[in-house]
Steps between C-alpha positions, in 0.01 A plus 500: 500500500822370648665842534374626831820669624545716192528839666829645378522873446641586157640848454604706199638799692852448366412468132687713249305722258545244221372229727204713602404543137532126449281448806232725350509301176490175696195609699329608180541148364356357822205738480435381142495141630803405292698199617854555623739237361839386634710711259296816555623779723345486847567679831728311736227508765251341257746221426576451871131489589430239232795282601381499858136432413559233236765316701284500813216364289729226366627410848141470622405261220794275581450504878127457441555147374590382850165519687336295225793272421478368856163346410590325173549163670185546710246607237182296556455385137712455189302778330572743782866402491521568126328837533726603787812392314395700194446806716843472664662460158320815386640693795852389417442623146372834627821544695703431186298746288543768761872446555539524122304826495722638775812403305391727214564788741869414521514292818634148531260231616771357726524835679124508555506148642792590727300795633212267585720241670690762699179658625554831319199442275149428624219284372129512577419455868209268412738210436624506858175346624465121526260276308372293792257274316355429158236772530781756520592412141153607396526823698838577344365450149179693563636788707873531436483442126180703486679793661795448265271519196341820627847650527652352186237563234580875503867405455414375152478874421821586686708761318803267480451271201676178609323499837160571346538223241617245758194578712255405224587132527547518877147636545347231282665232711415674827135493394524121482659495845221709650229285344649174621536643851140618508379163369700319768375707793146499358499122493616491862253767610218290354634169629471344844461723808864429582612604150287815517668594828844439348410735215375767741813470716721538193310813396536638853879451486562636151257790467700769678841400360340508151387860558855589606627383161397830345755682711467774759211741516523789255558743787814303590615452140579857410767419245287289266393820322808485274415144394149621418641794303723264303210256453685214658202487735151586374310485831587574861534227764169587662315517169612148411427370849147638478443342158618165637269515802201600289563205266577243769221553756225377261715198413516404867125551541435274202673201662378566853820633656511806724778755471677543837438873532227618740520849348434380146179649361357627173512876459216578259583868469861427400424184301757280673568307820637672808751287689690491828846622588794291376772409751783695337739413781468133405556594136824681582618227734450219248641702210812573705570136580300412810216297350405138573704359209759765403799299619370173355428655159850643466671185625320292237572755222868523598537121509334468158735763358807327642386155388445635150852639464609206284222575248613861464861393467413242233295755306785752513748238380271402213455866402877542475535222245 
Protein backbone atom coordinates (compact mmCIF):
# COMPACT_ATOMS: atom_id res chain seq x y z
CA UNK A 1 0.00 0.00 0.00
CA UNK A 2 1.01 3.63 -0.23
CA UNK A 3 1.26 4.16 3.54
CA UNK A 4 4.75 3.03 4.36
CA UNK A 5 5.63 5.68 6.97
CA UNK A 6 2.60 5.02 9.15
CA UNK A 7 4.34 4.45 12.46
CA UNK A 8 2.76 6.94 14.86
CA UNK A 9 2.34 5.91 18.47
CA UNK A 10 -1.21 6.52 19.71
CA UNK A 11 -1.71 6.69 23.46
CA UNK A 12 -4.75 6.63 25.72
CA UNK A 13 -2.91 7.26 29.00
CA UNK A 14 -4.71 10.56 29.60
CA UNK A 15 -8.25 9.33 29.01
CA UNK A 16 -10.91 10.10 31.61
CA UNK A 17 -12.96 7.26 33.09
CA UNK A 18 -15.89 8.10 30.79
CA UNK A 19 -13.57 8.04 27.83
CA UNK A 20 -12.11 4.73 28.93
CA UNK A 21 -15.57 3.21 29.02
CA UNK A 22 -16.25 4.61 25.57
CA UNK A 23 -12.96 3.12 24.40
CA UNK A 24 -14.02 -0.31 25.69
CA UNK A 25 -17.32 -0.04 23.82
CA UNK A 26 -15.48 1.14 20.71
CA UNK A 27 -13.08 -1.81 20.79
CA UNK A 28 -15.99 -4.18 21.28
CA UNK A 29 -17.52 -2.88 18.05
CA UNK A 30 -14.20 -3.36 16.26
CA UNK A 31 -13.94 -6.90 17.60
CA UNK A 32 -17.45 -7.62 16.24
CA UNK A 33 -16.28 -6.38 12.82
CA UNK A 34 -18.77 -3.51 12.86
CA UNK A 35 -17.98 -0.55 10.63
CA UNK A 36 -17.19 2.77 12.27
CA UNK A 37 -18.97 5.65 10.51
CA UNK A 38 -18.11 9.37 10.49
CA UNK A 39 -20.69 10.37 13.14
CA UNK A 40 -19.77 7.54 15.50
CA UNK A 41 -17.61 8.14 18.55
CA UNK A 42 -13.98 7.18 17.95
CA UNK A 43 -10.72 7.70 19.88
CA UNK A 44 -8.74 10.74 18.80
CA UNK A 45 -5.76 8.50 18.04
CA UNK A 46 -7.92 6.33 15.74
CA UNK A 47 -9.06 9.41 13.85
CA UNK A 48 -5.50 10.77 13.64
CA UNK A 49 -4.15 7.45 12.38
CA UNK A 50 -6.82 7.25 9.68
CA UNK A 51 -6.28 10.83 8.53
CA UNK A 52 -2.57 10.19 8.17
CA UNK A 53 -3.00 6.87 6.38
CA UNK A 54 -5.79 7.90 4.01
CA UNK A 55 -4.20 11.23 3.10
CA UNK A 56 -0.82 9.61 2.45
CA UNK A 57 -2.60 7.08 0.26
CA UNK A 58 -4.32 9.91 -1.64
CA UNK A 59 -1.07 11.85 -2.08
CA UNK A 60 0.58 8.72 -3.48
CA UNK A 61 -2.16 8.20 -6.06
CA UNK A 62 -1.82 11.78 -7.28
CA UNK A 63 2.00 11.79 -7.37
CA UNK A 64 1.87 8.34 -8.95
CA UNK A 65 0.42 9.78 -12.14
CA UNK A 66 3.73 11.46 -12.96
CA UNK A 67 6.02 8.50 -13.82
CA UNK A 68 3.42 7.23 -16.30
CA UNK A 69 2.19 10.59 -17.54
CA UNK A 70 5.69 11.26 -18.85
CA UNK A 71 5.17 8.45 -21.37
CA UNK A 72 1.75 9.40 -22.77
CA UNK A 73 3.24 11.14 -25.81
CA UNK A 74 5.75 8.31 -26.35
CA UNK A 75 3.51 5.24 -26.14
CA UNK A 76 4.39 2.95 -29.07
CA UNK A 77 0.80 2.41 -30.32
CA UNK A 78 -2.57 4.13 -30.10
CA UNK A 79 -3.89 1.17 -28.09
CA UNK A 80 -1.10 1.47 -25.54
CA UNK A 81 -1.69 5.21 -25.32
CA UNK A 82 -5.40 4.70 -24.63
CA UNK A 83 -4.73 2.08 -21.97
CA UNK A 84 -2.13 4.27 -20.27
CA UNK A 85 -4.41 7.29 -20.32
CA UNK A 86 -7.24 5.27 -18.76
CA UNK A 87 -4.91 4.11 -16.02
CA UNK A 88 -3.74 7.63 -15.21
CA UNK A 89 -7.35 8.84 -15.09
CA UNK A 90 -8.13 6.01 -12.67
CA UNK A 91 -5.31 7.11 -10.39
CA UNK A 92 -6.63 10.67 -10.34
CA UNK A 93 -10.02 9.26 -9.37
CA UNK A 94 -8.47 7.20 -6.59
CA UNK A 95 -6.93 10.34 -5.17
CA UNK A 96 -10.33 12.04 -5.20
CA UNK A 97 -12.08 9.09 -3.51
CA UNK A 98 -9.45 9.02 -0.81
CA UNK A 99 -9.40 12.76 -0.15
CA UNK A 100 -13.18 12.55 0.17
CA UNK A 101 -12.86 9.68 2.65
CA UNK A 102 -10.37 11.71 4.68
CA UNK A 103 -12.73 14.69 4.72
CA UNK A 104 -15.35 12.57 6.53
CA UNK A 105 -12.93 12.61 9.47
CA UNK A 106 -13.23 16.38 9.81
CA UNK A 107 -10.17 17.57 7.89
CA UNK A 108 -10.16 19.97 4.97
CA UNK A 109 -8.81 18.70 1.67
CA UNK A 110 -6.97 21.99 1.17
CA UNK A 111 -5.10 21.41 4.43
CA UNK A 112 -4.08 17.93 3.34
CA UNK A 113 -2.80 19.26 0.01
CA UNK A 114 -0.90 22.03 1.79
CA UNK A 115 0.79 19.41 3.97
CA UNK A 116 1.91 17.54 0.86
CA UNK A 117 3.22 20.64 -0.90
CA UNK A 118 5.05 21.88 2.19
CA UNK A 119 6.76 18.53 2.70
CA UNK A 120 5.02 17.78 6.00
CA UNK A 121 3.15 14.82 4.50
CA UNK A 122 4.79 11.91 2.73
CA UNK A 123 3.81 9.76 -0.21
CA UNK A 124 5.05 6.33 -1.26
CA UNK A 125 8.79 6.20 -1.92
CA UNK A 126 8.19 4.07 -5.04
CA UNK A 127 7.15 7.12 -7.05
CA UNK A 128 10.54 8.75 -6.59
CA UNK A 129 12.13 6.33 -9.06
CA UNK A 130 12.29 7.21 -12.78
CA UNK A 131 10.60 5.39 -15.66
CA UNK A 132 13.59 5.23 -18.01
CA UNK A 133 11.99 3.40 -20.93
CA UNK A 134 8.76 1.79 -22.07
CA UNK A 135 9.49 -1.50 -20.31
CA UNK A 136 9.43 0.38 -17.00
CA UNK A 137 5.72 1.05 -17.57
CA UNK A 138 5.17 -2.70 -17.64
CA UNK A 139 7.22 -3.19 -14.48
CA UNK A 140 5.27 -0.46 -12.70
CA UNK A 141 1.95 -2.03 -13.61
CA UNK A 142 3.06 -5.57 -12.78
CA UNK A 143 5.04 -4.91 -9.61
CA UNK A 144 3.94 -1.58 -8.16
CA UNK A 145 0.23 -2.06 -8.77
CA UNK A 146 0.58 -5.72 -7.85
CA UNK A 147 2.06 -4.73 -4.49
CA UNK A 148 -0.66 -2.11 -4.08
CA UNK A 149 -3.38 -4.72 -4.63
CA UNK A 150 -1.80 -7.04 -2.08
CA UNK A 151 -1.92 -4.21 0.43
CA UNK A 152 -5.28 -2.74 -0.52
CA UNK A 153 -7.56 -5.76 -0.75
CA UNK A 154 -7.49 -6.17 3.07
CA UNK A 155 -8.44 -2.48 3.31
CA UNK A 156 -11.83 -3.37 1.83
CA UNK A 157 -12.44 -4.84 5.31
CA UNK A 158 -10.98 -1.84 7.15
CA UNK A 159 -12.95 -0.93 10.27
CA UNK A 160 -13.62 2.61 9.00
CA UNK A 161 -16.61 2.47 6.65
CA UNK A 162 -15.88 5.27 4.15
CA UNK A 163 -12.31 4.06 3.61
CA UNK A 164 -13.37 0.43 3.21
CA UNK A 165 -16.09 1.31 0.69
CA UNK A 166 -13.78 3.54 -1.36
CA UNK A 167 -11.26 0.70 -1.56
CA UNK A 168 -13.71 -1.68 -3.25
CA UNK A 169 -13.70 0.32 -6.47
CA UNK A 170 -10.01 1.21 -6.13
CA UNK A 171 -9.07 -2.48 -5.95
CA UNK A 172 -11.13 -3.37 -8.99
CA UNK A 173 -9.35 -0.70 -11.01
CA UNK A 174 -5.93 -1.61 -9.61
CA UNK A 175 -6.52 -5.17 -10.82
CA UNK A 176 -6.88 -3.79 -14.35
CA UNK A 177 -3.66 -1.82 -13.88
CA UNK A 178 -1.74 -4.89 -12.76
CA UNK A 179 -3.02 -6.98 -15.65
CA UNK A 180 -2.13 -4.40 -18.28
CA UNK A 181 1.36 -4.04 -16.80
CA UNK A 182 1.94 -7.79 -16.80
CA UNK A 183 0.67 -8.05 -20.38
CA UNK A 184 3.00 -5.25 -21.46
CA UNK A 185 6.14 -6.69 -19.88
CA UNK A 186 5.19 -10.20 -21.00
CA UNK A 187 4.98 -9.04 -24.59
CA UNK A 188 8.41 -7.45 -24.30
CA UNK A 189 9.92 -10.45 -22.53
CA UNK A 190 8.75 -12.65 -25.41
CA UNK A 191 9.74 -10.18 -28.13
CA UNK A 192 13.13 -9.52 -29.69
CA UNK A 193 16.31 -10.17 -27.69
CA UNK A 194 16.63 -6.41 -27.21
CA UNK A 195 13.06 -6.15 -25.90
CA UNK A 196 13.62 -9.11 -23.57
CA UNK A 197 16.69 -7.38 -22.14
CA UNK A 198 14.73 -4.16 -21.64
CA UNK A 199 12.09 -6.11 -19.70
CA UNK A 200 14.75 -7.80 -17.54
CA UNK A 201 16.48 -4.48 -16.84
CA UNK A 202 13.17 -2.92 -15.81
CA UNK A 203 12.49 -5.82 -13.44
CA UNK A 204 16.00 -5.44 -11.99
CA UNK A 205 15.36 -1.74 -11.28
CA UNK A 206 11.87 -2.04 -9.81
CA UNK A 207 11.97 -5.28 -7.81
CA UNK A 208 13.57 -3.99 -4.62
CA UNK A 209 11.71 -0.66 -4.51
CA UNK A 210 8.46 -2.65 -4.95
CA UNK A 211 9.31 -4.75 -1.89
CA UNK A 212 9.95 -1.55 0.07
CA UNK A 213 6.37 -0.44 -0.66
CA UNK A 214 5.10 -2.64 2.16
CA UNK A 215 6.93 -0.53 4.69
CA UNK A 216 9.65 -1.34 7.20
CA UNK A 217 10.26 -4.79 8.58
CA UNK A 218 7.91 -5.80 11.39
CA UNK A 219 10.77 -5.62 13.90
CA UNK A 220 11.18 -1.94 13.01
CA UNK A 221 7.45 -1.19 12.89
CA UNK A 222 6.60 -1.67 16.53
CA UNK A 223 3.69 0.76 16.59
CA UNK A 224 1.57 -0.90 13.91
CA UNK A 225 0.06 -3.14 16.60
CA UNK A 226 -2.57 -0.50 17.41
CA UNK A 227 -3.65 -0.34 13.76
CA UNK A 228 -3.97 -4.12 13.81
CA UNK A 229 -5.99 -3.97 17.03
CA UNK A 230 -8.31 -1.40 15.48
CA UNK A 231 -8.51 -3.44 12.25
CA UNK A 232 -7.29 -0.59 10.12
CA UNK A 233 -4.58 -3.05 9.08
CA UNK A 234 -5.35 -6.77 8.79
CA UNK A 235 -1.83 -8.06 8.07
CA UNK A 236 1.66 -7.00 9.06
CA UNK A 237 4.13 -5.48 6.59
CA UNK A 238 6.20 -8.65 6.39
CA UNK A 239 3.16 -10.88 5.95
CA UNK A 240 2.00 -8.85 2.96
CA UNK A 241 5.50 -8.67 1.52
CA UNK A 242 5.79 -12.46 1.71
CA UNK A 243 2.41 -12.95 0.02
CA UNK A 244 3.50 -10.63 -2.78
CA UNK A 245 6.79 -12.44 -3.35
CA UNK A 246 5.11 -15.85 -3.35
CA UNK A 247 2.61 -14.65 -5.96
CA UNK A 248 5.08 -12.76 -8.15
CA UNK A 249 7.99 -15.21 -8.50
CA UNK A 250 5.93 -17.74 -10.54
CA UNK A 251 4.68 -14.89 -12.75
CA UNK A 252 8.26 -13.96 -13.59
CA UNK A 253 9.17 -17.59 -14.28
CA UNK A 254 6.21 -17.89 -16.64
CA UNK A 255 7.48 -15.12 -18.93
CA UNK A 256 11.16 -16.01 -18.67
CA UNK A 257 12.35 -13.20 -16.40
CA UNK A 258 14.67 -13.76 -13.45
CA UNK A 259 14.12 -11.96 -10.15
CA UNK A 260 17.25 -9.98 -9.18
CA UNK A 261 17.79 -11.69 -5.83
CA UNK A 262 20.56 -14.30 -5.55
CA UNK A 263 19.16 -15.40 -2.18
CA UNK A 264 15.68 -16.12 -3.54
CA UNK A 265 14.78 -19.79 -3.14
CA UNK A 266 11.77 -21.96 -2.40
CA UNK A 267 11.48 -23.08 1.21
CA UNK A 268 9.48 -26.31 1.05
CA UNK A 269 9.21 -26.71 4.81
CA UNK A 270 7.73 -23.22 5.24
CA UNK A 271 5.74 -23.22 1.99
CA UNK A 272 7.04 -19.89 0.71
CA UNK A 273 10.05 -18.22 -0.90
CA UNK A 274 13.00 -17.06 1.19
CA UNK A 275 14.47 -13.78 -0.05
CA UNK A 276 17.47 -11.53 0.48
CA UNK A 277 17.95 -8.54 2.72
CA UNK A 278 16.27 -5.29 1.65
CA UNK A 279 18.37 -2.11 1.65
CA UNK A 280 16.48 -0.27 4.38
CA UNK A 281 18.92 2.63 4.31
CA UNK A 282 17.88 3.33 0.72
CA UNK A 283 14.24 3.09 1.77
CA UNK A 284 14.71 5.68 4.51
CA UNK A 285 16.77 7.95 2.30
CA UNK A 286 14.24 8.02 -0.54
CA UNK A 287 11.26 8.34 1.81
CA UNK A 288 12.91 11.32 3.48
CA UNK A 289 13.48 13.21 0.25
CA UNK A 290 16.77 12.02 -1.20
CA UNK A 291 15.58 9.78 -4.02
CA UNK A 292 16.29 10.10 -7.75
CA UNK A 293 13.09 12.08 -8.47
CA UNK A 294 11.89 13.56 -5.15
CA UNK A 295 12.62 17.16 -6.11
CA UNK A 296 11.23 16.76 -9.63
CA UNK A 297 8.00 15.14 -8.40
CA UNK A 298 7.26 17.95 -5.95
CA UNK A 299 8.18 20.70 -8.40
CA UNK A 300 5.71 19.31 -10.94
CA UNK A 301 2.97 18.82 -8.32
CA UNK A 302 3.47 22.35 -6.94
CA UNK A 303 3.37 23.88 -10.42
CA UNK A 304 0.18 21.97 -11.27
CA UNK A 305 -1.42 23.17 -8.04
CA UNK A 306 -0.48 26.79 -8.71
CA UNK A 307 -1.57 26.64 -12.35
CA UNK A 308 -4.92 25.23 -11.26
CA UNK A 309 -5.66 28.07 -8.84
CA UNK A 310 -8.06 29.72 -11.29
CA UNK A 311 -10.17 26.54 -11.46
CA UNK A 312 -10.54 26.43 -7.68
CA UNK A 313 -11.37 30.12 -7.57
CA UNK A 314 -14.00 29.74 -10.31
CA UNK A 315 -15.56 26.77 -8.54
CA UNK A 316 -15.70 28.69 -5.25
CA UNK A 317 -17.31 31.68 -6.97
CA UNK A 318 -19.90 29.44 -8.63
CA UNK A 319 -20.68 27.75 -5.30
CA UNK A 320 -21.39 31.14 -3.72
CA UNK A 321 -24.07 31.99 -6.27
